C-alpha positions as CSV (number, residue, x, y, z in Angstrom):
1,M,29.3,186.3,82.5
2,Q,28.6,189.3,84.8
3,I,30.8,190.8,87.4
4,N,29.5,193.2,90.2
5,I,31.9,195.6,91.7
6,S,31.1,197.3,94.9
7,S,33.2,199.2,97.6
8,S,31.4,197.3,100.4
9,T,33.2,194.4,102.0
10,K,31.9,190.9,101.7
11,V,33.6,187.7,102.8
12,G,34.3,183.1,102.0
13,V,36.5,180.5,100.4
14,N,38.3,179.6,97.3
15,P,35.7,177.5,95.2
16,T,36.6,174.4,93.3
17,I,35.4,174.9,89.8
18,H,34.2,171.8,87.8
19,S,33.0,171.4,84.3
20,S,30.6,168.8,82.7
21,I,28.2,168.3,79.9
22,V,24.8,170.1,80.0
23,Q,21.9,168.0,80.8
24,N,19.2,167.1,78.3
25,E,15.8,166.6,79.9
26,V,13.0,164.3,78.5
27,V,9.6,163.8,80.2
28,Q,8.1,160.4,79.9
29,N,5.1,159.0,82.0
30,N,5.4,162.0,84.5
31,I,9.0,160.9,85.3
32,V,11.8,163.1,84.1
33,Q,14.4,161.2,82.0
34,N,17.8,162.9,82.0
35,Q,21.0,162.1,80.1
36,V,23.7,163.6,82.4
37,V,27.5,163.3,82.3
38,L,28.8,164.5,85.6
39,N,32.3,165.2,86.9
40,K,32.8,162.1,89.1
41,S,34.7,164.4,91.7
42,A,31.5,166.4,92.1
43,M,28.9,163.9,92.9
44,L,26.1,164.8,95.3
45,I,25.5,162.4,98.3
46,V,22.4,162.7,100.5
47,T,21.9,161.5,104.0
48,D,18.6,161.8,105.9
49,L,18.0,162.2,109.5
50,F,17.9,158.4,110.0
51,G,21.4,158.0,108.6
52,N,20.3,156.5,105.3
53,T,22.8,157.6,102.5
54,E,22.4,157.4,98.7
55,A,24.1,159.0,95.7
56,L,21.9,161.8,94.3
57,T,21.7,161.9,90.6
58,D,19.2,163.6,88.0
59,V,19.6,167.0,89.5
60,Q,19.6,170.4,87.7
61,N,20.9,173.9,88.4
62,V,23.4,173.0,91.0
63,E,24.8,176.2,92.3
64,I,27.5,176.9,94.8
65,Y,27.8,180.4,96.3
66,E,30.6,181.4,98.5
67,E,31.7,184.8,100.2
68,V,34.9,185.7,101.8
69,N,34.1,185.4,105.6
70,G,30.4,185.1,104.7
71,D,27.8,182.8,103.1
72,F,28.6,179.3,101.7
73,S,25.6,177.6,100.4
74,L,24.4,175.1,97.9
75,S,21.1,175.2,95.7
76,F,19.7,172.8,93.1
77,T,16.6,171.2,91.8
78,C,15.9,167.5,92.3
79,L,13.8,165.6,89.8
80,L,12.1,162.3,90.5
81,T,13.5,159.8,87.8
82,E,13.8,156.1,87.5
83,K,17.6,156.5,88.3
84,N,17.0,158.3,91.6
85,A,13.8,156.8,92.7
86,H,15.8,155.4,95.7
87,S,17.6,158.6,96.7
88,Y,14.8,161.1,95.9
89,P,12.7,160.3,99.1
90,L,15.9,161.1,101.2
91,V,15.9,164.7,100.0
92,Q,14.0,166.2,102.9
93,E,14.3,169.1,105.3
94,E,17.3,168.9,107.5
95,S,18.9,166.1,105.3
96,I,22.7,166.6,104.6
97,V,24.0,166.9,101.0
98,E,27.7,166.4,100.5
99,L,29.7,167.8,97.6
100,D,33.4,167.5,97.3
101,G,33.8,166.8,101.1
102,H,31.7,169.8,102.0
103,E,28.4,169.0,104.0
104,F,25.3,171.3,103.5
105,R,22.1,171.1,105.5
106,I,18.8,171.4,103.7
107,K,17.1,174.5,105.1
108,K,14.6,175.4,102.4
109,M,12.6,173.1,100.2
110,V,9.8,173.8,97.6
111,E,8.2,170.6,96.3
112,V,6.0,170.8,93.2
113,N,4.8,167.4,91.7
114,N,8.0,165.4,91.1
115,R,10.3,168.3,91.6
116,K,12.1,169.7,94.7
117,Q,13.9,173.0,94.8
118,I,16.5,173.0,97.4
119,I,18.6,175.5,99.4
120,A,21.1,174.1,101.7
121,Q,23.6,176.0,104.1
122,H,27.0,174.7,104.9
123,L,27.3,172.6,108.1
124,F,29.7,175.1,109.6
125,F,26.9,177.5,110.3
126,E,25.2,175.0,112.5
127,T,27.8,175.8,115.2
128,I,25.5,178.6,115.9
129,D,23.9,176.1,118.2
130,N,27.3,175.5,119.9
131,Q,27.1,177.9,122.9
132,I,30.3,178.8,124.7
133,Y,29.3,179.8,128.3
134,E,32.6,180.7,129.6
135,I,34.8,183.8,129.2
136,S,38.5,183.7,128.1
137,G,39.1,187.3,127.4
138,G,42.5,189.2,127.6
139,T,45.6,189.1,125.3
140,L,45.0,186.2,123.0
141,S,46.8,184.7,120.1
142,L,44.6,183.5,117.2
143,D,45.3,179.9,118.0
144,A,44.1,180.3,121.6
145,A,41.0,182.3,120.5
146,A,40.0,179.7,117.9
147,T,40.5,176.8,120.2
148,F,38.3,178.4,122.8
149,A,35.6,179.3,120.2
150,L,35.6,175.8,118.5
151,N,35.5,173.8,121.8
152,G,32.7,171.3,121.7
153,S,31.8,172.0,118.0
154,G,33.6,169.1,116.4
155,W,35.5,171.4,114.1
156,T,39.2,171.8,113.8
157,F,41.4,174.6,112.5
158,E,44.7,175.6,111.2
159,N,46.5,179.0,111.3
160,G,48.1,180.0,108.0
161,D,50.0,183.3,108.8
162,V,48.3,185.1,111.7
163,I,51.1,185.5,114.3
164,E,50.2,188.6,116.3
165,S,48.2,188.6,119.5
166,K,45.2,191.0,120.3
167,L,43.5,192.2,123.5
168,I,39.9,190.9,123.4
169,P,38.1,191.8,126.6
170,N,35.1,189.5,127.7
171,F,35.8,187.1,124.7
172,G,33.2,184.3,125.1
173,E,29.7,183.8,126.2
174,G,28.5,183.3,122.6
175,N,28.0,180.9,119.9
176,T,30.8,179.5,117.8
177,V,29.7,181.2,114.5
178,S,29.7,184.7,116.3
179,L,33.0,184.1,118.1
180,V,34.7,183.0,114.8
181,N,33.5,186.1,113.2
182,Q,34.7,188.2,116.1
183,I,38.1,186.5,115.7
184,C,38.2,187.5,112.0
185,S,37.3,191.0,113.0
186,E,39.8,191.4,115.8
187,F,42.7,189.8,113.9
188,L,41.8,191.5,110.6
189,C,42.0,187.9,108.9
190,E,39.8,185.8,106.7
191,R,38.7,182.2,107.4
192,K,38.2,179.3,104.8
193,I,35.7,176.7,105.2
194,Q,37.4,173.5,104.2
195,P,36.2,169.9,103.6
196,G,36.1,167.6,106.6
197,R,34.8,170.2,109.0
198,H,37.9,172.2,109.1
199,L,38.8,175.9,109.1
200,R,41.8,177.7,107.9
201,F,42.5,181.3,109.1
202,E,44.7,183.5,106.8
203,K,45.3,187.3,106.7
204,E,43.9,187.4,103.2
205,V,42.7,184.4,100.9
206,G,43.5,184.4,97.2
207,E,46.5,185.5,95.1
208,D,47.9,188.4,93.3
209,N,48.8,187.2,89.8
210,D,48.4,190.7,88.2
211,Q,45.5,189.6,86.0
212,Q,43.3,192.1,84.2
213,F,39.7,192.8,83.5
214,R,40.1,195.2,80.6
215,Y,38.0,197.3,78.1
216,K,38.0,195.7,74.7
217,H,39.9,192.6,76.0
218,N,37.6,190.6,78.2
219,I,34.9,193.3,79.3
220,K,31.8,193.3,77.4
221,T,29.7,195.9,79.1
222,L,30.2,198.1,82.3
223,K,27.7,199.9,84.4
224,R,28.8,202.4,87.0
225,T,26.8,203.5,90.1
226,V,27.8,206.2,92.7
227,D,26.5,206.4,96.3
228,T,27.2,209.1,98.7
229,T,24.9,208.0,101.6
230,N,27.8,207.2,103.9
231,F,30.1,209.8,102.6
232,A,32.0,212.2,105.1
233,T,34.8,214.5,105.3
234,V,35.4,215.0,109.0
235,I,35.5,212.5,111.8
236,K,36.3,212.6,115.4
237,G,38.0,209.8,117.5
238,Y,37.8,209.2,121.3
239,G,40.4,207.2,123.1
240,A,41.4,206.5,126.7
241,D,41.7,209.2,129.5
242,G,39.8,211.8,127.7
243,L,41.8,211.6,124.4
244,V,40.1,213.3,121.4
245,V,41.4,213.8,117.9
246,E,39.8,215.0,114.7
247,Y,40.7,214.1,111.1
248,R,39.7,216.4,108.2
249,S,39.9,215.0,104.8
250,P,41.5,217.0,101.9
251,N,38.2,216.4,100.1
252,I,36.7,219.2,102.4
253,A,37.8,221.6,99.6
254,I,35.6,219.7,97.1
255,Y,32.6,218.7,99.1
256,G,32.6,220.8,102.2
257,E,32.4,219.6,105.9
258,R,30.4,216.5,106.3
259,H,30.7,214.9,109.7
260,G,30.7,211.1,110.0
261,E,30.0,208.7,113.0
262,P,32.8,209.2,115.7
263,I,35.2,206.4,116.6
264,R,35.3,205.4,120.2
265,D,38.1,202.9,121.2
266,E,39.7,203.2,124.7
267,R,42.6,201.0,123.7
268,F,44.0,204.1,122.1
269,T,46.3,206.2,124.2
270,I,48.5,207.9,121.6
271,P,47.0,210.7,119.5
272,E,48.9,209.9,116.4
273,N,47.6,206.3,116.3
274,L,44.0,207.3,116.9
275,L,44.2,209.9,114.2
276,E,45.5,207.2,111.8
277,K,42.5,205.0,112.8
278,C,40.1,207.7,111.9
279,K,41.9,208.3,108.6
280,K,41.7,204.7,107.6
281,E,38.0,204.3,108.7
282,I,36.4,207.4,107.2
283,Q,34.6,207.0,103.8
284,D,35.8,210.3,102.3
285,E,35.1,209.4,98.7
286,P,31.7,208.5,97.1
287,E,31.1,204.8,97.0
288,V,31.3,203.4,93.5
289,S,29.8,200.2,92.3
290,I,30.5,198.8,89.0
291,E,28.8,196.0,87.2
292,V,30.9,194.3,84.4
293,E,29.9,191.6,82.0
294,L,32.8,189.7,80.7
295,S,33.1,188.2,77.3
296,Q,36.2,185.8,78.2
297,L,38.7,185.5,80.9
298,G,41.5,183.5,79.6
299,F,42.6,182.6,83.1
300,E,41.1,181.0,86.2
301,A,40.0,183.5,88.8
302,Q,39.6,182.3,92.4
303,L,37.9,183.8,95.4
304,G,40.1,186.4,97.1
305,D,42.3,187.0,94.1
306,K,43.4,190.5,93.3
307,I,42.4,191.8,89.8
308,W,43.1,194.9,87.9
309,L,40.1,196.6,86.5
310,I,40.9,198.9,83.5
311,Y,38.3,200.7,81.6
312,E,39.6,203.6,79.7
313,P,36.3,205.3,78.6
314,L,35.5,206.2,82.2
315,N,39.2,206.6,83.1
316,L,39.0,203.6,85.6
317,E,42.2,201.8,86.6
318,F,42.4,200.2,90.0
319,Q,43.1,197.0,91.7
320,T,40.3,195.1,93.5
321,R,39.5,191.7,94.9
322,I,37.1,188.9,94.1
323,M,35.0,188.8,97.2
324,S,32.2,186.2,96.2
325,V,32.0,183.4,93.6
326,K,28.9,181.8,92.1
327,S,29.7,178.5,90.3
328,W,27.9,175.8,88.5
329,P,29.9,172.5,89.0
330,F,27.8,170.3,86.8
331,I,27.5,172.4,83.5
332,K,29.7,174.4,81.3
333,K,29.0,177.8,82.5
334,S,31.5,180.5,83.6
335,P,31.3,181.5,87.3
336,V,29.9,184.8,88.3
337,V,32.1,186.8,90.7
338,E,31.8,189.9,92.7
339,L,34.6,192.4,92.8
340,S,35.2,194.9,95.6
341,N,37.7,197.5,96.8
342,R,38.1,196.6,100.4
343,K,39.0,199.6,102.6
344,Q,42.2,198.6,104.5
345,T,41.6,198.4,108.2
346,F,44.2,200.0,110.5
347,I,46.2,197.6,112.7
348,D,46.4,199.3,116.1
349,S,50.0,199.9,116.9
350,L,51.9,201.4,119.7
351,T,48.8,201.2,122.0
352,Q,48.3,199.6,125.4
353,T,47.7,196.3,123.8
354,K,50.7,196.1,121.3
355,I,52.7,192.9,121.4
356,E,55.8,193.1,119.2
357,V,58.8,190.8,119.9
358,K,61.9,191.0,117.7
359,E,64.9,188.8,117.9
360,N,67.8,190.1,119.9
361,K,65.9,193.2,120.8
362,K,64.6,194.1,124.3
363,E,60.9,194.9,124.3
364,N,58.1,195.1,126.8
365,R,55.5,192.5,126.4
366,S,52.1,192.7,128.2
367,K,49.4,190.0,128.6
368,F,45.9,190.3,129.9
369,E,43.9,187.1,130.8
370,Q,40.3,187.0,131.8
371,T,38.1,184.1,132.8
372,N,34.9,183.9,134.7
373,K,36.9,183.3,137.9
374,S,40.0,185.6,137.7
375,I,41.6,188.5,135.9
376,T,45.4,188.3,135.2
377,L,47.6,191.2,134.0
378,A,51.2,190.6,133.3
379,V,54.0,192.9,132.0
380,E,57.4,191.6,131.1
381,R,60.6,193.2,129.9
382,I,61.9,190.3,128.0
383,G,64.8,188.5,129.7
384,E,64.8,191.0,132.6
385,A,61.9,191.3,134.6
386,E,58.2,190.5,135.1
387,A,55.3,191.8,137.0
388,Q,51.9,190.2,137.5
389,I,48.6,190.9,139.2
390,V,45.9,188.3,139.6
391,I,42.4,189.4,140.7
392,Q,39.9,186.9,142.1
393,A,36.7,187.2,144.1
394,D,38.4,186.5,147.3
395,Q,41.9,187.3,146.8
396,I,44.4,189.7,145.1
397,T,48.0,188.6,144.4
398,S,50.8,190.7,143.1
399,K,54.3,189.6,142.2
400,V,57.5,191.1,140.7
401,E,60.4,189.1,139.6
402,K,63.9,190.1,138.5
403,N,67.0,187.9,138.1
404,G,65.6,185.2,140.4
405,V,64.6,187.7,143.2
406,I,60.8,187.8,143.8
407,S,58.6,190.0,145.9
408,A,55.0,189.2,146.5
409,I,51.8,190.6,148.1
410,N,48.7,188.4,148.8
411,Q,45.6,189.9,150.1
412,T,42.4,188.3,151.4
413,A,39.7,189.6,153.6
414,E,41.4,188.2,156.6
415,E,45.1,188.6,155.8
416,I,47.7,190.6,153.9
417,S,51.1,188.9,153.4
418,I,54.2,190.5,152.2
419,D,57.2,188.5,151.0
420,A,60.2,190.6,150.0
421,S,63.9,190.8,150.6
422,K,63.3,194.5,151.7
423,V,60.4,196.5,152.7
424,N,60.5,200.3,152.8
425,L,57.7,202.2,154.7
426,N,58.0,206.0,154.5
427,G,55.9,208.3,156.8
428,Y,54.1,207.4,159.9
429,V,53.1,203.8,160.3
430,T,50.2,203.1,162.8
431,I,49.2,199.6,163.8
432,T,45.8,199.5,165.6
433,N,43.3,197.0,166.8
434,L,45.7,194.5,168.2
435,Q,43.6,193.8,171.3
436,T,42.7,190.2,170.2
437,P,45.3,187.6,171.2
438,G,48.1,187.1,168.9
439,Q,51.7,188.2,168.0
440,T,53.5,190.9,166.0
441,I,56.7,189.1,165.1
442,I,59.8,190.9,163.7
443,D,62.1,188.2,162.5
444,G,65.5,189.8,161.5
445,G,69.1,190.6,162.4
446,N,68.6,194.1,163.7
447,I,66.1,196.9,164.0
448,L,67.4,200.4,163.5
449,T,65.3,203.3,164.8
450,G,65.4,206.7,166.6
451,T,63.2,206.7,169.7
452,M,61.4,203.7,170.7
453,S,58.4,204.1,173.4
454,A,56.9,201.0,175.1
455,D,55.5,199.9,178.3
456,R,57.6,196.8,178.3
457,I,60.5,195.4,176.4
458,R,60.9,191.7,176.9
459,G,63.8,189.6,175.5
460,G,66.6,187.3,176.2
461,V,69.5,189.7,176.1
462,L,69.1,193.5,176.1
463,K,72.4,194.9,175.0
464,L,73.1,198.7,175.1
465,I,76.1,199.6,173.0
466,A,75.7,203.3,172.4
467,D,78.4,205.7,174.0
468,E,75.8,207.0,176.4
469,T,72.4,205.7,177.5
470,S,70.3,208.3,179.4
471,G,66.8,209.1,180.0
472,N,64.1,209.2,182.6
473,T,63.1,205.6,182.5
474,A,61.5,204.7,185.8
475,N,62.3,201.1,186.2
476,I,64.2,198.3,184.6
477,Y,62.8,195.2,186.2
478,A,62.0,191.5,185.7
479,E,58.4,190.7,185.8
480,N,58.8,187.7,188.1
481,A,61.5,185.6,189.6
482,S,61.6,183.1,186.7
483,Y,62.7,186.0,184.4
484,A,65.5,187.1,186.8
485,T,67.8,184.1,186.4
486,G,70.2,185.7,184.0
487,N,72.9,188.4,184.6
488,L,72.9,192.2,184.2
489,V,76.3,192.8,182.9
490,F,78.0,196.2,182.8
491,S,81.1,196.3,180.7
492,A,84.1,198.4,181.4
493,G,83.0,202.0,182.0
494,R,81.5,204.3,184.3
495,Y,77.7,204.4,185.1
496,T,76.2,207.4,186.8
497,F,72.9,207.2,188.7
498,E,71.7,210.8,189.2
499,S,70.4,212.1,192.6
500,G,67.0,211.0,193.5
501,G,67.2,207.6,191.9
502,T,67.0,204.3,193.8
503,I,68.9,201.1,193.3
504,D,67.1,198.4,195.0
505,F,68.4,194.8,195.1
506,Q,65.5,193.6,197.1
507,N,67.7,192.2,200.1
508,N,69.9,190.3,197.8
509,P,73.6,190.2,198.4
510,V,75.7,192.6,196.4
511,T,79.3,192.0,195.7
512,G,82.1,193.6,193.6
513,I,80.6,197.1,193.5
514,T,82.8,200.2,194.3
515,V,80.7,203.1,195.2
516,V,82.3,206.5,194.3
517,A,80.7,209.6,196.0
518,S,80.8,212.9,194.2
519,F,80.4,216.2,196.2
520,G,79.7,219.4,194.3
């Protein structure tokens, strides 16, 4: 058994390992005769493009290969025998081979005489043909993103333990495979391809049982390779609003300054967080790959499991993960696994997109939603207030709500409407272009102002309540007789008309007026 260890990241699903008796092959009359004892739970079933289905027997070298978040494939050699003469013709390009509830599509076939060498890819990867044409970007939970990505694919999913939300602008307009890969990248999670066209998302597959691969115990040989191709000791990060940080590794003292590719992510607004991102992303140690051949395990190793690698002659002792598994379900052969030290990826914190809600704790929560038709931005202080902006092609709407009180502004090309309990306008306000027919209506209890200038003031009752009303107004008059039917009432007090003024009652009788002359 051999084990390859690399610092690169590979990604797949926990394999089901079966054991069986090795096949004995006999050739008679150009037909291969096999004596095979198969694990009944690992029978191959083949279905051709016309829907014909048969059990597929007399196969050799059946191999399953899985990676974490990566490949999942099946390969085997099919032999024409008396036992499978009915199913052998069904093994053709694009036929489906089923094993333990997993379906694989034959993509490569090499046929020589009565032997077919087959490579089949898991049916999940056919969702590359399921195109999503819409956009559902913004602040998304994994459930929302996966539901959108798998729409129309015929696949279902479950969420194991990924609870946080992420800001994913322009999410969509791609095929299902690429969108699922993007989900794993954004949420820093892994997906399992399960039987029955079902996916399971988890932060990390596998278990940590403190098992060991150790020198003189279960390690037979070990080969160590060092690669400094992607090695760097200095890296810069560029965030929002001109934010620039630089991380310098302590290994500069050993290797000198070696600049790596800069990180550009406008979601970062806080220098400390962007610096931490740089620190996590830089490869400031040489990449080391180790190939290990095991003599025996003594335990069952599964995909994603954490394993301790201990090799005293090279002073190696670190924990790593099983990132791929190659297994042979029909024969007694130990699986081959690949180990890898995965570099931890920084989870963006305290940035514009952070969403953290703790019980009994007041927090700000923001949400950004994007579709082909609109963009919505909402910010909420939980339990207190909420603000929202919705942008569409022909309309912009903003709203603020607190304790049941709501103010809103709605803007279109033709109209702006403001709905609020109070509107404050500071500074000069000029309203122009009111030449077209229409009305400017002020509907309220009172208007408080300093000086009001107008050609005409029209109303039902004009009440002057100040201690003194004075000025140089030329006329107070009714426009026509129909508006002069009411009363002009002067309450108790004295009203003085200065010299040069005129009181004209238009030949109407005047009663109850006492004229007091004042001589200087």
